[in-house]
N, C-alpha and C positions, 0 to 999 in steps of 0.2 A: 342514398335516398333517406329523406327525413319526413316523418309525419308528426303533426302536433296540433291538437285542439287547444287553442290558447285562451279560450273562455273569455273573450273580449278584454283580456289584460293588456297592459302596456308591456313592451318588450323588456326582458331583463338587460342588465348592463353588459353581460358577457355571454356569448354563445360559442366560444371557441371549443369547449369540451363536447358540446352537442355535434359540432361539425368535424370533430376529431382532428382539429387543427394543431393541437399541442402534442400529438402522439407520433408525428413523423409519417403516419399512414397517408396523410393528405398529399405528401410529395408525389405519391404514385397515382392519386385520384385525378381523373381527367374530367369528370362531370359530376355535378351535384344537383339533385332534384329535391325541392323542398315543398311539401304540401301542408298548408295551414288550414284550419277550420275555425270558425267563430272569431274571425278578426273583427275588431271594432270597426263599424262601417262609417264612423264620423270622418269627414275630410280633415286632413291634418293641415292646419292653417300655415304652419311655418315653412312649407315647402315652396320653393320658387318654381320648381319644375313640375308642370302639370302631368308629366309622364307617370310619376309614381306618387300615389296619394296616401300611402300608409307607412307608418313608422317601421313595421316589420320588414317590408321590402327594402327600405332605406338601410336598416341595420344590417341585413344580410349582404347587401352590396358593399357597404362600408367595411365589413369584416372580411369579405372574401377577395376584394380587389387587390390588397397587398400580396395575396397568394396567386395573383395573375388569373383569377377567375372573372369572367365577364358574364353579365346577364344575357343569355341567348334569347330567351322568350319568357313572357309572363302572361297569365290570364287570371281574371278575377270575376267571381260571381258573388255579389254581396260579401259575406264573410269567408268564402272559400277561395283561397289563392294558391296558385302553383307558380313556382319560380324554377327555371332551369338555367344552370350556370355551366360554363366550360372554360378550360384553359384557353387563353387568347389564340395560341398557335394552332388550335384545332378548328377555329371558326370557319376557315375556307372549306372544310370538309363536312360542315353541318349545313345541309341544304334542305329545301322544300319544307320550311318550318311553317306549321299551321296550328291554330288553336281552335277549341270548340268548348261550349258549355251547355249543360242540360239541367234545367230546373225540375225538381220533382216534389218540392214542398207545395202544400195546398193544391194537390192535384195537378201540379205542373206549372202553376202560376208564380210560385215564390222560390227565390234562389237561396233560401237558408239551407236547403238540402238539395243534393244533386251531385253532379260531377263536372270537373273541368279538366281539359287535357291539352297537352302540347305534344305534337308529333313532329318528327324530323327524320331526315336521312343522315345517318352517321357513317361516314366512309362507305356510302352506297347501301347500307342496311337500314330498313325502315323500323324505327323504334317509337313507341308511344308511351308517355307517362300520363297516368290517369289518377287524379286525386278526388276522392269521393267523401261526402258526408251523408251517411244513410240514416233512416229513421231510428229514433231511440226506443228504449224499453224492451223488456224480456219477450213480451208476447208478439213483437212486430217482426219476427224473423222472416215470415213469408213476404211481408211488405218490403223488407230489405232485398230479398231475392228479386221481387218484381221490379223494384226501382233500378237495381243493377242491370237487369235484363233490358229495361227501357233505355238506360244510358248507352249500353252496348249497341242497341238497335238504332237509336236516333242519331248518334254522332256520325257524321259523314265528312270526309275530307275531299278536296278537289284533286283531280288527276286520276290516272288509271291505276297507279300503284297504291295499294293499301288504302282503299277508300273508307273501309270500316275499321274500328279499333282492332278487332281480332284478325284483320288481314296483315297486320304488322309482323315483322320477323320476331320482334320481342316486345312484350307489353309489361310495364311495371304498374301494378294496381295497388293503391295504398290510400290511407286516410282514416278518418274516424268512421269505421264500418259498423260500429255500434253492436256487434254480436256479443251476446251475454253467456253466462254459465247456467245451463239448465238444471233443474231438479235437486241440486245440492243446496242445503240450507247455509245461511251466511256464517254460522258458527264453524261448520266444517270447512268452508272455503277459507276463512281466516286462519283456521288451524293448519290447513295444508300450506298456506303461504308462510306462516310463521315457522313451520317445521321444514320448509323447503322441499316438500314433496309435491311439486307442481304437476308432475305427471298424472297425479290422481284427478286433476281438474281437466286435463286435456280432452278426455273422451266426452265430457259434458259441455265442451265449448261449442257453441252453435255453428261457428264457421267450420270447425273440424268435422262436425256431423254433416254439414251441408256439402263439404267437398266430395263426399262419397255418394251423395244422393241427388244433388242438383246438376243436371246436364250443363247448365250455364257456367259452372265452375270447372268443367272438365279441362284438365291440363294445367290449371293454376297450381303453382308450387309455393310452399312457405317453409322457412327454416323452423327448427324447434323453438317453442316458447319457453326458453330457459330464464326468463325474467318475470318478476311478479306482475300480476294484472295492473294495467296502467290507469284504471278509473275505478272508483271515484275517490279523490283525496280531498281532505280539508285544505283549502287554499292556504299557502304559506307553510305547509307541513308535509311530512311523509306519512301522515296518519290517514287511514281509510275513513270514509264518511261517518262522522259522529253525530250528524243531524238527526232529527226525529225520523226522517225517511230511511236512514240506515241502508243506503243502496248497496247491493251485493257487489264486491269487486269483480271486474271483468276485463278481458283483453279486448277493449274496443278499438284500439289503435294498431293497425296491422300493415304489413308490407308483403305483397305477393308478386310473383312474376309468372309469365307464360311464354314459352318459346313456340313459335308456329311450327306445327308438325310438318316434316319435309313433304314436299309434293309427291304425288304418286308417280308422276312422270319421271322416268329414269334417264340418265345421260347415255351416251354412246357405250355400248358393251354392257348395259344394264347396271352400271354403277351410279351411285348418287354423285352429282357434281358437288365437290367439297366446298366450292366457293360460297355457296349459300348457307353453309351450316354455322349456326351460332351456338356456343356453349356458355353456360352461366354457372359460376360457383359462388355461393354466399360465404363471405369471409367473416361476417360479424352480423349479429341481430340482437339488439340490446335496447333497453329503456334507459332513460337518464333521470335518476331519482333526485339529482342535485337541483333540478328546476322546480320551483314551488309556486310560480305566479298563477298557475291554472289548476283546475281540479283533475286535469289529465297530465300524465308524464309523457314527454316526447319519446318517440321510438326512432332508431336509426338502423340502417343496414348498409353494409359495404359489399359490393359485388365485383367479381372479376369476370368480365365478358370477353370471350375470345371469338374472333372471326377473321376470315381472310379479307383484307382491305380490297374493295372493288374500285377505289378511287385513290390514285397516288399523286395526282397533280392538281393544284388549285385551278379554278376557272380563270383566275387572273393572276399572272405573275408580275410582281412589282420589283423594279430595280432602282436602287438608290445608293448614293455614296455612303461610306462609313461615318462621315461626319459632315455637318453643315456648319462651317465656321464663318462663312461669308454669305450674304444674301443670294449672290448669283449661283451658289451651289445648290440652292433649293429646287433642284430639277428632279422630276419623277418620270421614269419611263415604265411603261407597263405593256403587257402582251396578253391578249385574250384568247382563251381556248376556242377551238372551232365551233363547238356547240353552244357557246355562251350567248344568252339573250341580252344584248346591251340595250340600255335605255338612255335617253338624253337627260334623264334626271339622276343618273349615277354620279357619285362623287368620291373623291379620295380624301379621307380624314387624316389629320395629324393628331395622334393620341399620345398623351403622356403615359409612360409605362406605369401600370396600376390603374388604368381607366376602368369604369364600372359597367358601361353598356355601350352599344354601337353609336348612340347619339352624343356620347360624352367626349367629344373632340375638342381640341384647342382651337383648331381652324380647319377649313376644308377648301378644296378647289373642285369645280365641276369637272367631271371626266369627259368633257364635251369636245375633245380635240377635233379639229376640222377633218383630220384624216382618219378619224376613228373607224369608219366603215371600211375604208381601203385597207387599214392596218389589220382589221379583223379578217378580211378576205385573203390577204396575202400573208397572214401570220407575222406581220411586222410589229415593231414597237411603236406605240403612240407616246406622246410626251406632253406633260403639263408642268407648270411652274408655280410655286407659292410666291406671292408678292412679299416684299419686305415687311409691310404692315401686318401680314398674316402670321409672321413668325413669332414664336414666344420670346419674351424679353430675357428671361433668365436661362441659365444653362440647364441641361437635363438630358435624360434618356427618353427617346420617343420611338414610336413605331408608326408606319403608315398602313391604312386599311382601305381597300376598295369596297365601297358600299354599293351593292346592287339593289336598285329600286324595285326591280321586278320580283326578286326573291326576298326582299326586306331582310337581307343578311349580308355579312361581310364575305366577299368572294375571294379575297386575297390579302395577305398581310406580309410585312417585312420582318426581319430580325430587328431587335432594338439598335438604334444608332444615336450618336451624340448630336445635339443642336447647341 
């Protein structure tokens, strides 16, 4: 999980260290959630695709696609953006994807402040990512609490499972939460940072204080703040604010998580059914001083999340030859699970390995085989074919993905094969 208030800056040339792509850690990473605040709201003229209108989203897709990460979902409210990526082979097991946003600026009319969320079922467990930008300034702690409570109250998702944010099995809450350091003067704060005695500042951090006093924060956890405060820096430097305002450094940029407490209802014999239990351990919580385009430093956290998989088969299984060397080999057979809600607008996309998002196909065919309904009833395979014109001209590695219109997500993928 990454959070960064980018202060309307243009993206830097390189974000590999921020995403821990050069450390080998990312080989094990299955999903990445990126929360940005204060993204410049001007439309980017150079983009051909109306789907993504900001250079930050483009940059992250470009950087992550060679590592087989696909953009699963994105939501934007003015300058507040949330992007959720996953390795392509997990896509069939990420279902029920929904987004929401809540404006809290100017009494709820303006989206410069507020929260945006992406929620989804991951192997049958409900997970919500919530990126917030809360009100600024030292004296606004109470307002931050009220705005967070409003966001939790207002955001609602369709369906019976996990309709509110806190109904999810696991919530990641992050963003520019804007909490400041109380009562210590700026000289002492800077002395503590320079002397690396950050623990002296922790008990005066407003969010740490609030965790023990605000019921709305009950159950939210955070790793130790073993990195220097991430705000406010002179842009282009690692020096804290030297302007006339001399703002006191603060940990405004935070990443927290909350596991839903196990339900009181016990299984047979009075034992907790272990299938629903989720455990989270934080492997890393750090800031990235090397980025100087903004007056905030980005913050990243890596988590290991463990749970029993409730879903082991995709909704659609696709069968394809190891190689398409002649046009007549471009035949696709697929089989739908019994509970699958098929739509006549479903399609099967041919994707180059390293594609960026579900609409980033080379070509597609409608999954409208005439015998589709009969196949679904009898659990038989349906079949479609790519025409010669639809096939890519050059050689390469490709995968096929079945796109479900009902769930706006990919319900089945193949292993890579040669065309």
